[in-house]
N, C-alpha and C positions, 0 to 999 in steps of 0.2 A: 365573468371572470375567472382568473387563473388562480387556483389556491394558494400557488408556492410564491408568499408574496414576502420576502426576508426583512426589510423596514419599512413596516406600518408605520401611520405617524405616532402612534405610542412610541414606539420601538424608539423612532427618532429623538420624541421628546425626553427619553427617558434622563436623569441625570447620570452621568458617568459614575461609574463605580471606583472604589478608593483603590489606589495603586496597591497596597499590598492585598486586597483579595482578587487584582487581576493577576499579581505574580502566582499568587498561591494556588489559583485556577488552571492559568497557563501551566505551571510545572507539573501539577496534578495530571492534567491531561496529555502533557508529553509524556509524563511516565506512564499513562494506560498504552498510549502508542509503543512504549519503549518494552514494556513487560511481555503486551502481544508480540511485538518482533522478536524478543529473545525465544518465548516460548516455540513462535513457529520456524523461524531461521535457526535458531538453536537446535535442534534436532537434524537438520542437514548438516550442521557443522559436526554434531556428536555421532552420527549415523556409522562412520566408518570406524570409530572408536568402540562404538556398544556391538558391532557385528551387525548392523541392519542394513540388508543387500540394498541398491539401488533399487531394484524392481519394487522393494516394498517401502521406499522411500519415496517412489513416485505415488504409488498408490495413497500413500500417507496424507500427501499435500492434495491428493486428487478429491479426499475425504473433505480436508480442511477447507479447500476454495470451493468446493459443491456447497456446504453447509452456509461458507461464508457469503455465498450469492444469495440464498435463503434469508438469512439475517439482514443482508442489508436490502433486501426488498421489507422487510417488517421494520424496519429501524425508524422510521418515521412514524408509524401509529406508537411504537412503542416509546419513543420520546414523548409524544402528546400525552400519554396515559401516565407513566410514571414520572417523566422529567430526564435530560441528558445526564445529570448526574448519577442518579439510580442504574441507567441503561449500563454507564462506564462501570460503574460498582460492580453490576451483576458480570459483565465482562470479563474485569479484574479475578472475580471469585472463579470464573470456569478457567482461567490460566492457572489459579492457585490450584484449584483440582487437577488440573492436567500434569502440573509439577511433581504434586505427591504421588500420583499415579507413576510418574515417570523414575521417581526414587525407587519405587520395589524392583525386585530381581526378576520378575515374572513379564518376558519380551512380549507376551500376547498384550499387555496392558497399554502397549503403544496405541493399539486402535481406539481404546475409550478416551485417551487423550486426546488421540487425534479430533473426537468428537467435541470434546470439551472445547479444543483451540478452535476448532472451526464455528461453535456459537460464539466466542468473543470476537473471531476475526471479522464478521461481517457488520454489526451495529459499532462497533467501537470508533469510525471516525466520523459518521454522523452523528452519533451521540456526544463526542466531544466537543465537536462543531456548534451544535445546538444550546451546550453550557457556555461557551466562549461568546456566544452573541449576547448572552445576557450581560455580561461584564464588561464589554466593551462597545464601543461608537461606532458607527457606520466607518468613520476614516480608519479606526486603527484594526480593522478585523481581517484585513488582506493582511497586513504583518503580522497580525498574531497568529492567525491560524496558518501561515507560512512557516513560524519557527514551532508551531504544534507538532506539524508534518515530520519535523527533525528527530521526533521521537523514535520512528521505524529507524532510522539510520543508527541512531544511539545506540537502542537495542541489539541491531545488527554487530554493530561494533564491540558492542560487550562480549555478545557469544563468540564472536571469532576470535577474539583474545583470550577470553576466560575461561570458556570452556574446556578447550584443550588442557590446558592447565589441571583446573578443578576434575575433572574426568580421571585424571590421575589418578587421584583419591577416591574415586567409585564414583557411581552415580548420585548415591543419597545425598552426597556434600554438594554435587554442581548443581542438582535439581532442587534440594532443599534452598541453596540461597537463593534461587529464582523464587521458590514459596515464601521465604520469609520476607523479599521484595515486595510481593503482591500481599502479603497480610499489612505489612507498613502503608501501603497504598491506600487499601480499602479503611484504615483509620483515618487518613487524610482525606478521602472522596467523602465517607461519612458526616466529617464537620462542613463540607461544602454543599450537603443535600440538597439546601432550603433556596439555593440561589436560583434554582428555576423549578418551580412548584408544578406539579404536574397539570394539564390541562384536562380535565374528564370530560369538558363538555365538546371538545374538538374531535372533529373525526377526518381523517385523513384517507381517501381512496387507495388502495393498492393498482386499482386498474386506472389509476393516471399514468400507469409506466407505457403502457401500449399506444397511448394517444399522443405521449411525446415521443416516442421512439419514432412513430410515424411520422413527426413533424419532424423530425430531425433528417430521416429518411430523406424528404423533399425539400431539405436546405441544401441550396448551394454548397458543394463541397464537404458537408456532414458525412455522407456516405465513406468518403476517404478516412475522414478524422476518426469514425467510428473502427474501420479495419485496422488504422494504425492503433489505436488505442489495446484492440486486442494482441497486436502483436508486440507491441514493446511491453504489455504486461506479462507476454509469455517468456519475452528474453529476459525481464527482470528477475521471474521467479527461477528462470533457468541458472541466474547470476547467485541469487540470495539462497537457493535451495540446495542447488546439486554441484555448483562451483568448487565445495570443499570437498566432494567424494571425486570428484574429476581431478582436483589437483592430487590427492593421495593415491587414489586407487588408478588412474591412467598415467598421471605425470611421474609419481614417485615420489613426488615430495613428503618429508614428514608433517605429520599434524601440526607443529609448532611454527614451521614456516608457510605451512597452506593456510592457515589462522593469521597469519602477519599479511600473506598477501589479499586474503579477502578482506581482512582490516584495512588494507590501503584501500580496497574499490569502495569500501562503503563510506570511508573518510571520503573521498572523493565525491560520492555521491550525496553527501551532506552539504558539502561544500557547494555544490551544484545547486542543490535544491535552494539553498541561501541566495545565491548569486541570480541563477535562472530567474526564480522566481520574483525576486525584485526587479531584474530587469522587464520582465514581464509584464509589470504595473506600470510601465514609462513607455512603452511600444506597441504600436498596431501590426508589426509583422511577426505575431507569434505562430501562426500557421505555415510561413515558409519556413521558419527556424525548426518548428517541428520535422518539416519535410528533410532538412539537412541534417539533424541530428540522426535520422533514419539511415543516411549514407554513413555516416561516422560509426553505429549502432553496427551497420554490416561490416564494415572495414576490421572493426577492433575485435567483436566476435567470432569472425572468420580468422583473424591471426592468433587468438584463443583457442579455437578447435583444431589448428594445424600445428600447435606448439609441439616440438620434441621434447620428449623427457630428458630432465637434466637440464633444460634451460637456465641460462645465469641470472641470477638475481638483479642484475643491472638492467636486463629486459624486462625483467617478470614487474616491476615495481613501475615504472610506467607504463605498460599494458593494463595492468589492473586498475592504475589509478584513472586512466582514458576509459578504460570500460567501465567503472564504476561511475563516473564522472556524467556519460553519456547515457548510461540505462536505468540510473535512478534520477536525473536531473529532468526529464521531461514532462513531469507530471505537473509542476505549477505551470510550464507553456500550454499544457494544453487545458488546463481550468480557467486559467486566463483568455483562453481563446473563444470556449464555452461561453464564459460570462459576456464576453463581448456581442457572440451571437443572441443570445438567449436574452437579453438584456435583465435590468436589477431583478424583475418579477418572477423571471422564470428561471434564473441560476440555478434553483436547488433541484428543479426536477430535471433540469438538462443533465447535471451533473449526475446526480442519480442514476438515470437511464444511460449514462456514458459508463459508468461504472459496471453496469449490470453487462453491458457488452465486454467490458474488458474482463471480467472473468471468465469470458471464453477463451481467452488466453491463459489465463490462471490454471484453468481445468484442464486447456489442450498439452501444455507442456510438461507437468506430471504424468499424462498418461504416455508421450511420447518417450519420456524417459525410462518409464517403468518397461515400455515394449522393448526397448533397446539395451537395458541392463549396462552391464558395464561397457559396452560400445556407446561411448557417449557423444564421440568427436560428428557423427552425420546429425547426430538433433541439433547441435551447436550449429553447424551449417543450414541445416533447414530453417531456424529460427532467424539466422543472420538473413537469409534470403525474402523471407517474409518481410524484415525490417526494411530491407531495400525496396522492394516492391510498393509497400504502404508509402516509404518516404517520397519515392518517385510519383505516386498518384496525388499525395497531397502537394506536389511543387507543380502539379501540371493541370490543379482544380484551382478555384477561387471563390472562397469562402464568401458568404453574403447575409450580412444581418438582415438588410430589407426585406430578402426572399423569405427568411424565417418567420419576421414579424407579420408579412401577408399571407402566408400560408397559416400562422396560429390565428389572424384573423378571420380567416375563411371558417375555421374548425369552431370559433366559438358561435360565430353569427348563429 
């Protein structure tokens, strides 16, 4: 039997939670995603304004996502031991500590701040999902978790629009505001701590990751989707973590204008997550859509990489909107495809395994930017080529849930 069974009979028969509790939990978990997003992507916005070179920004992101990969692998056992709300609370406390460190003048404190943010980034999404499962019916979960995922975009938009203005008054104010938001969120989470009581008698095996990846490897079409998740994640961090430095340092935009362009991309990504996530729940063609998105990402990222300095705003806004829509909108489609292939009892395991592969892209992109330094155009072109190849590979293959089930059945006999 597979240990990942999201809808047990007891959970299906559980009475729906009250609407106020559901809304409080949804807002709190969306807030968790938002403050983690502000912390991680905010430094990408702040980097050229506080004198952090692209090379160091690349290593900063490598530390964050490397620790995030480790944290994600421990998220399941931690949630079983402590409960999702308490794990989310710990993540917010890590962001709080990172924000306090970034208010201080010593530049070397960016590295312990990176460690704190990395510890927050890995478990935050699984933990908030575990909490939302407790206050939703099975019919509600898809749309509620999709709404929760918009927290990343809200955080990135806030960082893009607000940090450049706040940094004009110094780091203590800019990152002090983030620390204050975290402190308020801790109070809200503490009031919700009992909605998912810890399960000390439950044991989740971290070794389950390897058989799940092996099962995915033998499922028709999944090899292409795994590669796609890594490439799309790489270009996503290329936008969220490095586009501000590219706009300011390479294209010569002012910080205020660069923040506006990046906020446009993030707003388009927010719309994409809502629209494409809703569409994914009503169609069986998500894999082909993911393939065509690769072509769109390749074209828009190539155009972004080849922009001359001083490009008119009338061209920049639609390009950044298209780039943000495609680069941030694919997540919901991939989650829907994984759910279709895995079936209800294995969705959690398959999603976690695919996220682990995505971290390869999240780790490689910062290393590429750190190596390239100020010569960022070739990195964007390389990421565009990778997305094009993966998109074509997905379009040329056909995913099959039957093959997945057959291989799983052989594995458990």
